[in-house]
N, C-alpha and C positions, 0 to 999 in steps of 0.2 A: 760373629763367627762367619767365615766364609765357607759354605758347605758345597761339596760335590755331591751330585745326585746320582745314585746307582740304582738301576733296575735289575732285579734278579728274576728270571723267567723259571718258575717251577718251585714248588715247596716241598721237595723231597729232602732226604737227609743232606745231600750236598749243597742244595740251595739254601736251606735254613742255616747251615753251618757257615757258608760264605756270607750270607746276609748278617748274621750275628757278629762274626769276626770283623766285618767292615764298619757296622754300627758302633762297635766298641772302640773303633779307631776315629770316630767323629764323622763318618759319611752319613748322609741322609739316604736311607735305604727302603725301598719298596719292593715287595715280593708280589709277582703276578702269578696266580695259580689257576690253571685251567678248570680244575674241579671245585667242588663246593666245600671241600675240607682239605687241610694240609696232609703231608705225608707221602704223597707220590705212591709208589708201590707198597709202602707201609701203611697205607690207610687201613681203616677198620669200619665194620658196620654192625648195627644192632638189629636183631629181629627176634620176635617171639621169645624174649628173654635170654637169647644167645648173643655173645659178643665175639665176633670173628675178626682176627687179624687177617688182612687180605694177602699179605706178602711174606716178608721176612719173619721167621719163626725161631731162628737160632740166635742166641745171645752169646757170642764168643768174643775174646779179646776185651775183657772188662776194663783193662787199663787204658785202652783207647777212649772208651766212653768217659771214664773218670778223668782223664787228662783233658778231654774237650771241656767238661764243665769246670774243672779247676782253673782253666785258662781264664775264665771270667769270675773267679773267686767263689765258685759254687762247687757242689758235689752231686753225684747222681742221687744220693740220699735226699737231697733237698727236693727232688721231683718224683722219685719212684722208689719202691722197695724191691731190692733184688734178693733172690734166693738161689743158692746153688743146687743143682739137680744131682741126685744120687739114687740110682745109677744115672749117668750122664744121658744114656740113651740105650736102646735095645736093638740088637741086629737079629733078624729072623732069617735063618739060613735054610729052614724047611720045617715040616711038621715036627713038632715036639723038639725043635732045635733052636731054642731061643737063648741068646747070650746077652746078659746085662753087662754093659761096660761101666765098671765102677769108677766113681769119682777118685778113690784112693789109688795112688800110684802103686803102693805096695800090693794091693789087691789085684791090680791090673797085671802087675809083673808075675804074680802067682798064676793068674789065668793063662798068661803067655807060656809060662814054664810048663804048665800041664799039657799044652799043645805041642810045644817044641822045646825040649830040654836045652838050656843054655840061652834061650831067648830073653830071659829076664835081664841078663847081663848085656845082651845085645840092645835091648830097649834103652838101658841106661846110656850106652854109648850113642845110640841114635839121638836120644833126647838132648845129650850134652851139645852135640853139633847143631841140632835144631834150635836150641836155646840161643846159640851164638847167631844163627841166622835171624831169629826173631829179633834179637837186640839190635843188630845192624839193619835188618830190612825194615822193621816197623818204626824204629826210632831215628833211622837216618834216611835210607834209600827212598821210602815211600813219601817223604817230605820234599823230595827233589821235584821241581817242576818239569823236568824232562824237556827242556827247550834247547839245551846246548850240551855238547860232550864235555865242555869246560866244567860243568857241575861235578863232574867225577874225576876231575884232574887234581886229586888230593891222593899222595902216596898211600896214606893209611887206608883211605877208602877203596883205592884200586886193589890193594892187597886184600881188603876185606871182600871185595866183590869176587876176586879169584878163589877165595877159600869157600865161597857160598855155592859152589856147584851150579853156576848159572848155565853152563854149557853141557850139563849132564841131565838126562831125563829122570824124572821122578821114578818112572818104571824101573830103570836100571838101579837107581840109588836104593830103593827099598829092598831090592833083592840081594843087595850086598849084606843085608843084616838078617833077613828073615826068609824062610822057605815055606813055612806052613800056609796053605791057601786061606785059611780063616784070618790069620794075622795079616797077611797081605791085603785081603779085602778090607779089614778094619783100617789099615794104615793108609789105604788109597781112597778111602771114602771122602775124606776132607777136600780132596782134589776136585770132586764133583761140583763143589761150590765155585770153582774157578773157571768152569766152562770149557774143559779141554781134557782129552785123554791123558792118562799118566805118561804115555809114550811121548807126548808132545808138550808136557808141562815141565819147566826147569826144576831140577831138584832143589833149588832155592826154596820152593814152596813146601818143603818139609817143616818150615816154620808154622804151617797150619796144624800139623800134628802136635807141635808144642803148645799152640793155643788151645787145642782140643784136650790133650792129656794133662798138661801142667797148670793151665790157667783155668780149665773147667768150662762146663756148660751151665749157663745161668738163665734166670727167667725173671722179667719185672712183673710183679703181681699186678693183675689187671689187664695184662697183655702187652705185646711189643708196642702198641700205639701209645702206651705211657711214655715212651721215650720221646715220641713226636710231641706229645702234649708238653713235656718238660722243655723240649728244645724251643718250642713256639713261645711258651711263657717267658723263658729267658730272652729270647729275641725281642719280644715286645717289651721287656724291662729295659732293653738296650735302645729302644725307640724304633725298632723295625716296624713297618706298616705292612700288613697283609691284606691283599685284595683277591677275593675268590670269584669263581665263575668268570675269569678274565682269560678267554681263549686268544692267544696272540696270533694274529693274522699276517703281520708284515713288520719287518725291521727296515725303516727308511734310512738310507745312507747317502751322505753328501760329501763328496771329495774324501773318500775313505774314512769317514767318521759316521758312526751311527748316531742319529739325532732323535729319532722318534720310534716308539713302539705302538703299533695300531692293534687294538684287540677288537672283539666283536661289539664292544660298547664304548670304548674310550680311546684316547690318544695320550701317550705319556712321553714328556720330554725327558732326555737323559744325558748325563755326561759319560757314563759308563754302563755297559751291559754285561752281566754274568748269566750265561744261559745254562741252566741246570736241567732243562728239557732235553729230550733226545737230540743228540749232536747232529745225526743225519737229517732229522726233521728240520731243525733250525737252519742248517746249511742249504738243504734242497728247496725247502718250502717257504721260509721266511726271508731269505736274502735274495736280492737281485743276482742274476747269474754271474755277472762280472765280479761279484764280491764273495763267491764261493771258493773256499780253499782246496776242496777235494772234489774229484770228478765222480760221476755215477760209477765208472769202472773201478775206481779206487774202493768205493764202498762195497761194491759187489764181490771184491776179492778179500774182504775182511772176514776173518774167522770169528763167527759169533758164538757166544755161549748159548746154551739151550733156551728154548721157550719151555712152558709148563702147561699142562692140563691140571687144573685144580678143581677139587670138589669140597665145598663147605656144607658140612652135614650137622644138623641138629637131631640127636638121638633121644628118644624118651625113656631110656634106662641107662644104667651104669654098665660098662662093658668090662669084660675080664681079658686078661692077657695082653693088655696094652699099656705101655709106659707113656710119659710125656712125649717122647720122641721114639718112634719105632722105624727102623729101615728094613724094608722087605727085600732081602737079597736071596730069595729062594730060587730065582732064575739066574742064568749065566749073564754077566754083564757084558761080555764080548759082542754077542749079536745086537743087543740094545744099543750099545755104544756105536756100533757100526751104522745103526739105523738113525743115530743122531748126527754123527760127524762125517761119515764116509759116503754112505748111501741114504740120504735123507728120506725118511718116510715114516709113517706112523708105525710104532714098534710092534713086533709080533708077540713078544713075551717080555713086557717091560718090568724093570725094577720100580718100586714106588716107595713113597715115605708117608708116614701118618703122624700127625701131631695131634695129641689129645690134651690140650692145656687144662681141661677141667680135672684131669688126674692130679694136678697140683693146685689149681685155683678154682674155688667154688663159685667165684663172682662171674665167671664167663659162661655159665649154663644154669638153667633152673634147677632146683633141688631134685636129685635122683636122675638127672640127665647128663648126657655127654656131648661135648663139642668136639668135632673132628675136622681136621684139615688134611686132605689127601692130595698128594702131588705126584704126577708122573712127569719126569723129564722127557721132553720131545724136541725134535729138530725145529729150528725156526723156519718160517716161510712155508709151512704146510697149509693145505686147504682145511679150514676149520668149519665143521658143520655140526649141527645138533645131533644128526645121526651118528657121527663119529664119536662125539662126546658120550652119547648114551651107550655106545658099543663098549667104550673103555671103562665107563662106570661100572657096567655089569661084569666086565672082565676082572676088574680090581676087586670088586665086592665078592665075587665068587672065591678069590683067592684069600681075601681077608677073613671071610666067614669060615673058610675051611681051615686056614692056619690058626686062627684064634679060637676055633671050635665053638662058634656061637652064631645065631641068626641076628642079622643087623638090619638088613633092607626093610623089613616089615615094621621096624621101630623108628624109621626116619620120619622125623616131623617136618624138617626143613631141608631143602636141597638146592644148591646153587652151583653152577659150573662157571669156569673162567679159563680162557685160553687165548690164542693168537688174536682173534678178532677184538677181544676186550683189551688186550695190551695195546693194540693199535688205536682203538677208539679212545681209551682213557689216557694213554701216555705217548701217543704217536710213536710207539716202539718200532724201530727198524726191523722188518720181517717178523714183527710180533714177538721179538725176543724178550725174555724175562730177566736176564742177568747181565746184558751188555756185551762187551768185547771179551772173547776169550783170552786168558792169560797164557798165550804161547810165547816162545822165545822171540819170534819175529814181531810180537805185538806187546813188547815189554818196554817201559820207560820212553826213550827217544822215539821208538818205532810206533808209539800209539799216536792217534790224532792229537794235535797239539792243543794245549789248554788256552792258547791264544790264537785268534784268527790271523792268518797270513795276509789277509786283504783289508781288514777293517781294524783300524788302530785301537779302538776302545771296546772291542768285543772279545770276551773271554768265555771259556767253557769249563764246566765242572761236572763231575758225575762218573757214571760207570762206562762211558765210551771214551774217557780220556784218563790221564794219570790219577791215581795209581792204579785203578782197576775196579773190577766188580766186587760187591759185598757191602755191607753196612759200614764197618770200620773204615775201609778204604774210601767210602763216599763221605764220611765225616771228615776224613783227612783231606780229601780233594777239595772241599769247600774251604778249608783253612789255608791250603797251598795256593788256591787261586786268589784268595784275598790278600795274600803276601805280595803276589805278583801285581795285583792292581795297586796296592799301596806303594810299590816301588816306581810305578810308571805314571801314576796319577796321584800326586802327593796328597796325603791326608789334609784335612782342613786345619787352618791355624787360627788362633784367637787373635783378633785385631784389637 
């Protein structure tokens, strides 16, 4: 067999997805990972009997994960055990104002109806349209490589795009159906995952509401890292080789062809490179200047999704008034959003999110203890200091203790924070971003950084700074899309 050698830089969701897809087609694939374990932002760590997922904590779009494993003749059940959460999550609007969002659609309609008469019917209408967007968006549009307008020159697809409210904002779209402020907050919440204000996010992304309400919120027992473990196991079954602690220092290019990758310890020859590492870092720091596709000015004008200030806490008792997922919307999102997107600075009165997986899963904390993951969305590019982190720890804990009516700080056995400096150190993240490129209208499909280098013939990109965008399911899809493009242009090996 004549094999082509592919090097994948980065063992996050998109990198493992690309590597497995290419190995399945007969390529010889090696993944170079900067850190000591796979997963990228979805790594985990263990300490004092606690298991902490470091990044993604929401399991939405279960069909995308199932489709990924089925592509290789497997199922998610071969690698991890999924449970559906009910309630899906809780929204805290203020003291003694907790709203459990039920998994049952009928129960959710009844909740909406209590707030706003007629809204149950409106929710039905909204979800019918959102289901259509999900079907076309997730099963067709996101699998487009976004390299040419001709990809969309299909009459049916063009009509579909016109029906999907691409040019209307989500902000306006949601208010066509609902007026109650709590309903609007619930329906706008999934947009936070896309890294932009509802006013700047295309109404196409009501498909996220369909994912939330109709497909449900799930959890892989043992933690989100179980997905990574399953993906790595499958990749290795396909022949992918993983090499850890390989910090790439340089991509050597000869006559527009990438020939070698130099790490801190080794040199790797290659026929094709797929970069799942931070796109900006690869361009500006690993490639010679003449082979960079985008200028510094280009990157500086990109709208980035937020960064995050995260706290991992191990608590020596079980806590009350917390679900697996709790969203603290007790403050107005308007000023917080302004301090993320318009006037970037550390927020005055931030909204925050708490995940307590130990509510569902006894394995992630010692008996009688609680595992907490607390996240504050913040602007990228801020000055990150220990003093700032401690200020926000106390600010959030003050509110958490007050709203849940219990003392927590004195029971914290373990505490670790994670913010901009860590995202930069661990992932070379541009401006310390946590989620990648915001899904604004002017950063959609063809308007994202290209998945193929414009200057280097055998260099491709995958992940949250290229198509289709931020989030775990899009990253899974991104890896598959780039593998298809590689296979088109660098033919798969043939048996001689």
